[in-house]
One Martini backbone bead per residue (centre of mass of N, CA, C, O) as a GRO file, in nm:
protein
  366
    1ALA     BB    1   1.158   1.738   2.201
    2SER     BB    2   0.881   1.885   2.092
    3ARG     BB    3   0.843   1.681   1.887
    4LYS     BB    4   0.599   1.449   1.819
    5GLY     BB    5   0.810   1.218   1.687
    6THR     BB    6   0.973   1.206   1.957
    7ALA     BB    7   1.095   0.946   2.158
    8GLU     BB    8   1.417   0.994   2.137
    9ILE     BB    9   1.747   1.102   2.260
   10ILE     BB   10   2.079   1.031   2.137
   11LEU     BB   11   2.386   1.091   2.293
   12VAL     BB   12   2.703   1.052   2.160
   13TRP     BB   13   2.981   1.003   2.380
   14ASN     BB   14   3.345   1.009   2.301
   15SER     BB   15   3.423   1.093   2.577
   16ASP     BB   16   3.474   1.159   2.877
   17LYS     BB   17   3.239   1.182   3.120
   18THR     BB   18   3.363   1.419   3.293
   19VAL     BB   19   3.358   1.640   3.077
   20LEU     BB   20   3.048   1.675   3.111
   21ILE     BB   21   2.964   1.657   3.426
   22GLU     BB   22   3.205   1.889   3.505
   23SER     BB   23   3.095   2.112   3.355
   24ASP     BB   24   3.038   2.484   3.339
   25LYS     BB   25   2.865   2.476   3.105
   26THR     BB   26   2.551   2.541   3.019
   27HIS     BB   27   2.490   2.316   2.807
   28ALA     BB   28   2.607   2.083   2.972
   29LYS     BB   29   2.412   2.110   3.212
   30GLU     BB   30   2.156   2.063   3.050
   31ILE     BB   31   2.219   1.779   2.954
   32VAL     BB   32   2.242   1.649   3.232
   33ASP     BB   33   1.959   1.724   3.332
   34TRP     BB   34   1.800   1.581   3.109
   35ALA     BB   35   1.923   1.294   3.157
   36ASN     BB   36   1.806   1.296   3.470
   37ASP     BB   37   1.524   1.323   3.332
   38ASP     BB   38   1.265   1.101   3.290
   39SER     BB   39   1.077   1.308   3.108
   40HIS     BB   40   1.313   1.311   2.916
   41PRO     BB   41   1.436   1.197   2.596
   42LEU     BB   42   1.720   1.220   2.698
   43ARG     BB   43   2.024   1.031   2.632
   44VAL     BB   44   2.345   0.909   2.729
   45PHE     BB   45   2.613   0.771   2.541
   46TYR     BB   46   2.900   0.622   2.680
   47SER     BB   47   3.145   0.483   2.512
   48LEU     BB   48   3.378   0.427   2.719
   49GLU     BB   49   3.186   0.290   2.933
   50ASN     BB   50   3.123   0.059   2.689
   51GLY     BB   51   3.418  -0.021   2.554
   52LEU     BB   52   3.475   0.213   2.363
   53GLU     BB   53   3.599   0.412   2.125
   54ASN     BB   54   3.684   0.679   1.948
   55ASN     BB   55   3.397   0.686   1.722
   56LEU     BB   56   3.182   0.767   1.471
   57LEU     BB   57   3.038   0.471   1.468
   58ASN     BB   58   2.885   0.469   1.746
   59ARG     BB   59   2.604   0.569   1.630
   60TYR     BB   60   2.595   0.257   1.487
   61HIS     BB   61   2.568   0.106   1.749
   62PRO     BB   62   2.381  -0.138   1.909
   63MET     BB   63   2.432  -0.025   2.208
   64ILE     BB   64   2.224   0.217   2.194
   65ASN     BB   65   1.940   0.101   2.188
   66PRO     BB   66   1.689   0.164   2.025
   67LYS     BB   67   1.343   0.175   2.054
   68HIS     BB   68   1.319   0.231   1.752
   69GLU     BB   69   1.345   0.178   1.411
   70ALA     BB   70   1.391   0.480   1.369
   71ILE     BB   71   1.682   0.673   1.269
   72ILE     BB   72   1.788   1.004   1.333
   73TYR     BB   73   2.048   1.203   1.206
   74PHE     BB   74   2.301   1.418   1.374
   75ASP     BB   75   2.524   1.637   1.390
   76ASP     BB   76   2.668   1.840   1.625
   77ASP     BB   77   2.675   2.084   1.382
   78GLY     BB   78   2.495   1.987   1.180
   79PRO     BB   79   2.224   2.037   1.043
   80PHE     BB   80   1.894   2.149   1.147
   81PHE     BB   81   1.579   2.056   1.069
   82ALA     BB   82   1.276   2.098   1.017
   83GLU     BB   83   0.989   1.930   1.086
   84GLU     BB   84   0.852   1.897   0.807
   85PRO     BB   85   1.079   1.767   0.633
   86MET     BB   86   1.117   1.528   0.835
   87ASP     BB   87   0.831   1.416   0.795
   88VAL     BB   88   0.858   1.362   0.494
   89GLY     BB   89   1.097   1.165   0.530
   90PHE     BB   90   0.950   0.963   0.716
   91GLN     BB   91   0.731   0.882   0.516
   92LEU     BB   92   0.931   0.762   0.315
   93TRP     BB   93   1.060   0.551   0.504
   94LYS     BB   94   0.801   0.381   0.563
   95PHE     BB   95   0.816   0.283   0.243
   96ASN     BB   96   1.169   0.262   0.281
   97SER     BB   97   1.320   0.083   0.527
   98ASP     BB   98   1.560  -0.065   0.343
   99VAL     BB   99   1.680   0.227   0.332
  100GLN     BB  100   1.843   0.510   0.289
  101VAL     BB  101   1.752   0.837   0.407
  102GLY     BB  102   1.797   1.169   0.247
  103CYS     BB  103   1.895   1.543   0.212
  104MET     BB  104   2.228   1.526   0.214
  105THR     BB  105   2.350   1.469  -0.092
  106ARG     BB  106   2.569   1.277  -0.311
  107ASN     BB  107   2.768   1.279  -0.602
  108ILE     BB  108   2.903   1.053  -0.844
  109ARG     BB  109   3.156   1.064  -1.078
  110PHE     BB  110   3.241   0.957  -1.433
  111PRO     BB  111   3.503   0.943  -1.652
  112SER     BB  112   3.395   0.688  -1.754
  113LYS     BB  113   3.210   0.596  -2.022
  114ARG     BB  114   3.106   0.322  -1.931
  115MET     BB  115   2.999   0.410  -1.652
  116ASN     BB  116   2.818   0.644  -1.743
  117GLU     BB  117   2.627   0.477  -1.924
  118ALA     BB  118   2.541   0.271  -1.709
  119GLN     BB  119   2.428   0.476  -1.505
  120LYS     BB  120   2.216   0.611  -1.683
  121LYS     BB  121   2.050   0.356  -1.743
  122THR     BB  122   1.983   0.270  -1.445
  123THR     BB  123   1.852   0.537  -1.352
  124GLU     BB  124   1.625   0.546  -1.568
  125LEU     BB  125   1.498   0.276  -1.492
  126ARG     BB  126   1.418   0.346  -1.203
  127ALA     BB  127   1.238   0.588  -1.276
  128GLN     BB  128   1.042   0.425  -1.458
  129HIS     BB  129   0.937   0.233  -1.249
  130TYR     BB  130   0.814   0.455  -1.074
  131ARG     BB  131   0.623   0.584  -1.282
  132ASP     BB  132   0.483   0.289  -1.352
  133ASP     BB  133   0.446   0.111  -1.104
  134ALA     BB  134   0.626  -0.123  -1.089
  135TRP     BB  135   0.696  -0.426  -0.947
  136GLN     BB  136   0.995  -0.346  -0.867
  137SER     BB  137   0.883  -0.125  -0.653
  138HIS     BB  138   0.752  -0.375  -0.452
  139ILE     BB  139   0.999  -0.574  -0.491
  140HIS     BB  140   1.255  -0.722  -0.363
  141PRO     BB  141   1.548  -0.837  -0.506
  142TYR     BB  142   1.593  -1.059  -0.255
  143ASP     BB  143   1.298  -1.179  -0.310
  144THR     BB  144   1.315  -1.449  -0.492
  145GLU     BB  145   1.039  -1.591  -0.484
  146VAL     BB  146   0.869  -1.342  -0.575
  147VAL     BB  147   1.026  -1.277  -0.830
  148GLU     BB  148   0.981  -1.545  -0.978
  149LYS     BB  149   0.675  -1.521  -0.985
  150ALA     BB  150   0.664  -1.255  -1.150
  151MET     BB  151   0.813  -1.369  -1.398
  152VAL     BB  152   0.614  -1.594  -1.470
  153GLU     BB  153   0.358  -1.415  -1.503
  154ARG     BB  154   0.538  -1.237  -1.739
  155ASN     BB  155   0.746  -1.396  -1.906
  156LEU     BB  156   1.042  -1.371  -1.778
  157LYS     BB  157   1.405  -1.389  -1.781
  158GLU     BB  158   1.428  -1.111  -1.633
  159PRO     BB  159   1.381  -0.882  -1.375
  160GLY     BB  160   1.493  -0.570  -1.431
  161TYR     BB  161   1.686  -0.449  -1.245
  162PRO     BB  162   1.884  -0.223  -1.136
  163GLN     BB  163   2.222  -0.189  -1.174
  164PHE     BB  164   2.521  -0.207  -1.070
  165THR     BB  165   2.827  -0.043  -1.111
  166PRO     BB  166   3.116  -0.137  -1.217
  167ILE     BB  167   3.455  -0.150  -1.073
  168CYS     BB  168   3.777  -0.161  -1.264
  169ARG     BB  169   4.063  -0.068  -1.149
  170ASP     BB  170   4.277  -0.292  -1.219
  171GLU     BB  171   4.194  -0.328  -1.530
  172THR     BB  172   4.102   0.001  -1.620
  173GLY     BB  173   4.127   0.248  -1.403
  174ASP     BB  174   3.892   0.314  -1.239
  175VAL     BB  175   3.732   0.621  -1.143
  176VAL     BB  176   3.615   0.867  -0.914
  177GLU     BB  177   3.409   1.157  -0.832
  178TYR     BB  178   3.366   1.393  -0.581
  179ASN     BB  179   3.061   1.575  -0.547
  180TYR     BB  180   3.062   1.890  -0.353
  181PHE     BB  181   2.854   2.106  -0.514
  182VAL     BB  182   2.599   1.917  -0.456
  183PHE     BB  183   2.237   1.841  -0.363
  184PRO     BB  184   2.082   1.593  -0.497
  185HIS     BB  185   1.801   1.417  -0.596
  186TYR     BB  186   1.946   1.298  -0.829
  187LYS     BB  187   2.204   1.076  -0.841
  188ALA     BB  188   2.247   0.975  -0.555
  189HIS     BB  189   2.494   0.780  -0.344
  190MET     BB  190   2.493   0.964  -0.081
  191SER     BB  191   2.489   1.054   0.275
  192LEU     BB  192   2.475   1.267   0.501
  193PRO     BB  193   2.388   1.247   0.825
  194SER     BB  194   2.213   1.489   0.830
  195GLY     BB  195   1.879   1.374   0.803
  196SER     BB  196   1.909   1.080   0.830
  197ILE     BB  197   1.760   0.746   0.769
  198LEU     BB  198   1.753   0.442   0.977
  199HIS     BB  199   1.749   0.121   1.040
  200ARG     BB  200   1.836  -0.054   1.324
  201ASN     BB  201   1.923  -0.330   1.187
  202TYR     BB  202   2.195  -0.216   1.059
  203LEU     BB  203   2.387  -0.210   1.305
  204CYS     BB  204   2.476  -0.510   1.305
  205PHE     BB  205   2.610  -0.499   1.025
  206ILE     BB  206   2.815  -0.267   1.067
  207TRP     BB  207   2.935  -0.451   1.331
  208HIS     BB  208   3.034  -0.674   1.180
  209PRO     BB  209   3.321  -0.858   1.149
  210VAL     BB  210   3.340  -0.847   0.830
  211PHE     BB  211   3.376  -0.506   0.863
  212ASN     BB  212   3.649  -0.431   1.003
  213GLN     BB  213   3.813  -0.295   0.775
  214LEU     BB  214   3.625  -0.055   0.737
  215ARG     BB  215   3.641   0.059   1.025
  216GLN     BB  216   3.948   0.101   1.019
  217PHE     BB  217   3.954   0.296   0.783
  218ILE     BB  218   3.806   0.527   0.927
  219LEU     BB  219   4.019   0.567   1.150
  220ASP     BB  220   4.278   0.608   0.954
  221HIS     BB  221   4.155   0.817   0.795
  222PRO     BB  222   4.171   1.165   0.775
  223THR     BB  223   3.836   1.187   0.712
  224HIS     BB  224   3.648   0.983   0.833
  225PRO     BB  225   3.428   0.811   0.617
  226ASP     BB  226   3.129   0.729   0.734
  227ASP     BB  227   2.925   0.820   0.519
  228MET     BB  228   3.025   0.658   0.275
  229THR     BB  229   3.018   0.380   0.411
  230ILE     BB  230   2.721   0.357   0.490
  231SER     BB  231   2.590   0.398   0.211
  232THR     BB  232   2.741   0.167   0.067
  233LEU     BB  233   2.669  -0.065   0.255
  234VAL     BB  234   2.356  -0.044   0.250
  235SER     BB  235   2.320  -0.070  -0.060
  236HIS     BB  236   2.443  -0.361  -0.070
  237LEU     BB  237   2.253  -0.496   0.133
  238SER     BB  238   1.978  -0.403  -0.029
  239GLY     BB  239   2.013  -0.346  -0.353
  240LYS     BB  240   1.981  -0.026  -0.308
  241PRO     BB  241   1.931   0.292  -0.316
  242ILE     BB  242   1.881   0.581  -0.217
  243ARG     BB  243   1.668   0.824  -0.067
  244THR     BB  244   1.505   1.137  -0.131
  245PHE     BB  245   1.457   1.461   0.033
  246PRO     BB  246   1.352   1.762   0.117
  247ARG     BB  247   1.504   2.009   0.340
  248SER     BB  248   1.263   2.193   0.229
  249ILE     BB  249   0.948   2.360   0.300
  250GLU     BB  250   0.725   2.543   0.162
  251LYS     BB  251   0.522   2.823   0.230
  252THR     BB  252   0.175   2.899   0.259
  253GLU     BB  253  -0.072   3.162   0.238
  254ARG     BB  254  -0.402   3.229   0.308
  255ARG     BB  255  -0.611   3.461   0.122
  256ASN     BB  256  -0.889   3.677   0.117
  257LEU     BB  257  -1.014   3.807  -0.191
  258ARG     BB  258  -1.177   4.056  -0.368
  259ASP     BB  259  -1.321   4.063  -0.659
  260VAL     BB  260  -1.355   4.342  -0.862
  261ASP     BB  261  -1.571   4.216  -1.067
  262THR     BB  262  -1.762   4.006  -0.877
  263GLY     BB  263  -1.726   4.016  -0.544
  264GLU     BB  264  -1.566   3.766  -0.479
  265ASN     BB  265  -1.423   3.534  -0.288
  266LYS     BB  266  -1.066   3.451  -0.290
  267SER     BB  267  -0.814   3.228  -0.285
  268VAL     BB  268  -0.476   3.304  -0.182
  269PHE     BB  269  -0.145   3.205  -0.251
  270GLU     BB  270   0.150   3.257  -0.062
  271ASN     BB  271   0.488   3.257  -0.113
  272TYR     BB  272   0.765   3.167   0.114
  273GLU     BB  273   1.069   3.224   0.073
  274GLY     BB  274   1.259   3.077   0.313
  275PHE     BB  275   1.105   2.980   0.567
  276HIS     BB  276   1.313   2.773   0.556
  277SER     BB  277   1.608   2.677   0.606
  278LYS     BB  278   1.893   2.659   0.394
  279VAL     BB  279   2.143   2.438   0.264
  280GLU     BB  280   2.397   2.535   0.106
  281ASN     BB  281   2.715   2.569  -0.074
  282GLY     BB  282   2.869   2.686   0.154
  283GLU     BB  283   3.141   2.745   0.348
  284HIS     BB  284   3.012   2.647   0.624
  285ARG     BB  285   2.980   2.334   0.493
  286ARG     BB  286   3.316   2.347   0.389
  287LYS     BB  287   3.547   2.421   0.596
  288LEU     BB  288   3.747   2.176   0.573
  289LEU     BB  289   3.854   2.251   0.292
  290TRP     BB  290   4.013   2.506   0.417
  291GLN     BB  291   4.162   2.386   0.682
  292GLN     BB  292   4.263   2.144   0.494
  293ASP     BB  293   4.482   2.009   0.311
  294ASP     BB  294   4.347   1.823   0.055
  295TRP     BB  295   4.053   1.732   0.128
  296GLY     BB  296   3.914   1.666  -0.143
  297ASN     BB  297   4.119   1.444  -0.232
  298MET     BB  298   4.075   1.262   0.017
  299ARG     BB  299   3.776   1.204  -0.035
  300GLU     BB  300   3.821   1.077  -0.312
  301GLU     BB  301   4.003   0.850  -0.214
  302ALA     BB  302   3.793   0.723  -0.025
  303ILE     BB  303   3.570   0.644  -0.231
  304ASN     BB  304   3.756   0.463  -0.401
  305SER     BB  305   3.821   0.258  -0.177
  306ILE     BB  306   3.532   0.171  -0.106
  307LEU     BB  307   3.444   0.084  -0.394
  308GLY     BB  308   3.679  -0.119  -0.429
  309TYR     BB  309   3.581  -0.315  -0.211
  310PHE     BB  310   3.297  -0.377  -0.366
  311GLY     BB  311   3.299  -0.314  -0.703
  312SER     BB  312   3.052  -0.101  -0.671
  313ILE     BB  313   2.762   0.105  -0.765
  314ASN     BB  314   2.488   0.252  -0.728
  315PRO     BB  315   2.224   0.386  -0.931
  316GLY     BB  316   2.082   0.597  -0.782
  317SER     BB  317   1.864   0.833  -0.730
  318ILE     BB  318   1.543   0.955  -0.685
  319GLY     BB  319   1.327   1.199  -0.683
  320TRP     BB  320   1.053   1.346  -0.537
  321CYS     BB  321   0.930   1.409  -0.850
  322ALA     BB  322   0.879   1.144  -0.963
  323GLY     BB  323   0.614   1.142  -1.197
  324THR     BB  324   0.579   1.447  -1.207
  325GLU     BB  325   0.541   1.785  -1.301
  326TYR     BB  326   0.836   1.848  -1.147
  327GLU     BB  327   0.979   1.694  -1.364
  328VAL     BB  328   1.302   1.758  -1.513
  329LYS     BB  329   1.532   1.830  -1.723
  330SER     BB  330   1.861   1.839  -1.718
  331ASN     BB  331   2.151   1.969  -1.737
  332PRO     BB  332   2.402   1.818  -1.907
  333LYS     BB  333   2.636   1.936  -1.720
  334GLU     BB  334   2.524   1.789  -1.450
  335ASN     BB  335   2.479   1.473  -1.482
  336LEU     BB  336   2.145   1.402  -1.378
  337THR     BB  337   1.900   1.413  -1.607
  338PHE     BB  338   1.732   1.506  -1.348
  339ASN     BB  339   1.488   1.729  -1.189
  340CYS     BB  340   1.355   1.964  -0.952
  341LYS     BB  341   1.056   2.180  -1.004
  342PRO     BB  342   1.104   2.272  -0.742
  343PHE     BB  343   1.347   2.216  -0.514
  344TYR     BB  344   1.138   2.346  -0.306
  345PRO     BB  345   0.854   2.236  -0.186
  346GLU     BB  346   0.544   2.185  -0.130
  347ARG     BB  347   0.379   1.952   0.036
  348HIS     BB  348   0.159   1.876  -0.190
  349MET     BB  349   0.386   1.791  -0.410
  350VAL     BB  350   0.442   1.539  -0.251
  351PRO     BB  351   0.342   1.227  -0.337
  352TRP     BB  352   0.366   1.045  -0.059
  353ILE     BB  353   0.157   1.229   0.105
  354ASN     BB  354  -0.058   1.130  -0.101
  355GLU     BB  355  -0.319   0.956  -0.151
  356GLY     BB  356  -0.228   0.784  -0.453
  357GLY     BB  357   0.047   0.856  -0.480
  358ILE     BB  358   0.354   0.834  -0.566
  359GLY     BB  359   0.478   0.616  -0.314
  360PHE     BB  360   0.261   0.571  -0.088
  361ASP     BB  361   0.270   0.248  -0.174
  362GLU     BB  362   0.540   0.000  -0.142
  363CYS     BB  363   0.395  -0.244  -0.116
  364PRO     BB  364   0.314  -0.535  -0.201
  365LYS     BB  365   0.130  -0.664  -0.456
  366LYS     BB  366  -0.148  -0.888  -0.498
   0.00000   0.00000   0.00000
């Protein structure tokens, strides 16, 4: 609530209202008091009181009626990220509000050689467009009139946008693997909810009657894969993959030291590793894998079912460092093509933060 960019906080309560308001727990009482205080940004959306059932997707329901266009999501158990990385993410979203933006992202792997080669090609094409500041980076692929004009001006037969990779499960037996071992900057296909940012206009699409089967699938599946579904749905609606930002920003401290040779004062920057807490791939963030038998396989079955519904998967993300000196070739074993070094940057390293930097202005060029 104390963060300057916070306009409101919406707590989506999926249990009976009395469970919260009659609780004698300290935190529950605080929540009720804050919600009753008109000067506090917190308000509680009681799902059952609004005719909804207990459903993880209620946080994406248009009935929550957010005041502002950007919605930042956090799970009830976190993790909750520091203000600076979330501000960096919000700046990225402002230039890319047509896609989901996230910092806890997952990669999908392809055992199929055909799919793997197609995915590598399309991911590298997207990264190259970004590095070159190509027109495809500024014009939405669904803005057909503007796209056609750009093609005519450049005498192109094809628009050259990165393609989604087809999944032909019935014909060729294609399957994918859910990679829960890394949170990659590059080649991420979906985002976990915490720290993700989404435009409120997507809420009406998510709850459109045409996607009723998907919503029922989330309710029925033992892992309730709302995260996979939202990322896949939004990427297909937008025709573009997610964007990623670092979930931690390293801090430096400036100190003036006198040069022993010249006697001049010089500014020295000291890096403080781990100034912000980092969410690594520890057991505490994958506890459900250990608490429920076969959880990993069930998640993998879920992503295969969801992608089978759409028939394709998005090209994968580009990292925060794309086109900068911090972009490095990835270890071939990681199957990610590129990576960012350092993994957690200082703020000035992030290009879209700096005026004139890559990605600072993603608006269509005149």
